[in-house]
N, C-alpha and C positions, 0 to 999 in steps of 0.2 A: 441288683444283682445277681446269683444268687451264686454262689460258694463249693464248688464240681472236686472231689474225692478224684483225685486226679491219679492218683498209684494204683485207686481201685480199678475208671479208667484203664489205665496203660494193662492193667491186669488182663484185661476187658476187648481190649483192641488187640494185644501178644495172642488168646485165646483163640481168636476169632479168627485172625490172620493166620494165622497158626494152623486149625481149623479144613479152612479153606485150601491152604498150600494144598494139606497129607490129600486134600482132596482128590486133585485134579486142576487144579490152579496157580503151578509154581512162581509163575510173577507175586506171589499175596507174600514170598518169601524179601524181596524188594519192600512192602509192607513195615514188616514183624521184624528188621533192619533199621529201617526211620523209626520206628515206635518209637523204641532203644534209645533218640535222640530227640526226640520232641518236647518239649517243653509245654507248659500245660495249656495253651493258647493257642500250639496248635496242633495238637489231641484234643482240644475241642472239636476243630476245626474240621481236622478230620473225621471223627465220630460223629461230624452233621451230613459231613459228604458223601459215607459212607449209610443213611437211614438211621442213623443210630442218637437216641434218646435222650436227650444229659438228663431228662431227670429222673433218669434211675441214680446214677454220682450227684445227685444236690447233698448237702450234709451242712448240719447248723438249720434245717429251718422246724419254725413250733408249728 
């Protein structure tokens, strides 16, 4: 199992959803609010549901 940098993932998801919100998808605001309260597992599930490659956020692999 890989270790994910959840702080980096959280920042990415905030930017991703925030951009969507300001580009005509106001429902993305709910995602931005939810992202701040999610734990690491929930963030990973959310990212996977959105089609985001979690390998970008893996830390500590040689």
